C-alpha positions in Angstrom: 60.8 -38.8 -17.0 64.5 -38.8 -16.6 65.0 -35.8 -18.9 62.3 -33.8 -17.2 63.7 -34.6 -13.8 67.2 -33.6 -14.8 66.0 -30.3 -16.2 63.7 -29.5 -13.2 66.6 -30.2 -10.8 68.9 -28.0 -12.8 66.3 -25.2 -12.9 65.8 -25.5 -9.1 69.6 -25.4 -8.5 70.2 -22.5 -10.8 67.1 -20.4 -9.9 69.0 -17.8 -7.8 71.9 -17.5 -10.2 72.4 -15.5 -13.4 72.2 -18.7 -15.4 68.5 -19.1 -14.6 67.1 -18.2 -18.0 69.8 -20.0 -20.0 69.0 -23.2 -18.1 65.2 -22.7 -18.5 65.5 -22.1 -22.3 68.0 -24.9 -23.1 66.2 -27.3 -20.7 62.8 -26.6 -22.2 64.2 -27.3 -25.7 65.9 -30.5 -24.5 62.7 -31.8 -22.9 60.6 -31.0 -25.9 63.0 -32.6 -28.3 63.1 -35.8 -26.2 59.3 -35.9 -26.0 59.0 -35.3 -29.7 61.4 -38.2 -30.5 59.4 -40.5 -28.3 56.3 -39.6 -30.3 58.0 -39.7 -33.7 59.5 -43.1 -33.1 56.1 -44.4 -32.0 57.3 -45.8 -28.6 54.8 -43.6 -26.6 51.5 -42.0 -26.9 51.2 -38.2 -26.2 49.4 -39.0 -23.0 52.4 -41.2 -21.9 54.8 -38.3 -22.5 52.6 -35.7 -20.7 52.0 -38.1 -17.7 55.7 -38.8 -17.5 56.4 -35.0 -17.4 53.8 -34.4 -14.7 55.1 -37.3 -12.5 58.7 -36.1 -12.9 57.8 -32.5 -12.0 55.8 -33.7 -9.0 58.6 -35.9 -7.8 61.2 -33.2 -8.2 59.2 -30.5 -6.5 58.2 -32.9 -3.7 61.8 -33.9 -3.0 62.8 -30.2 -3.2 60.2 -29.3 -0.6 61.3 -32.2 1.7 65.0 -31.1 1.5 64.2 -27.4 2.0 60.7 -27.0 3.4 60.9 -23.3 4.3 63.0 -21.5 1.7 64.4 -18.2 2.9 63.2 -15.2 0.9 65.6 -12.4 0.4 64.4 -8.8 1.0 65.5 -6.6 -1.9 66.4 -3.0 -1.0 
């Protein structure tokens, strides 16, 4: 859950920057590798890993919406 929360926060913070896709790609690889090691070592079932990811995403998006409930949209010209 911690790795998914970290990556989700980094993606939210960098979404309007030019580093967006770098963070998305590296973060996705990071989270998948952490999840795979949990399965490989036998410390979690696949459902545990998926549930942890979903809870972490829900928590991160929920807190993000509490902090900034009405994000301002830019009009591109």
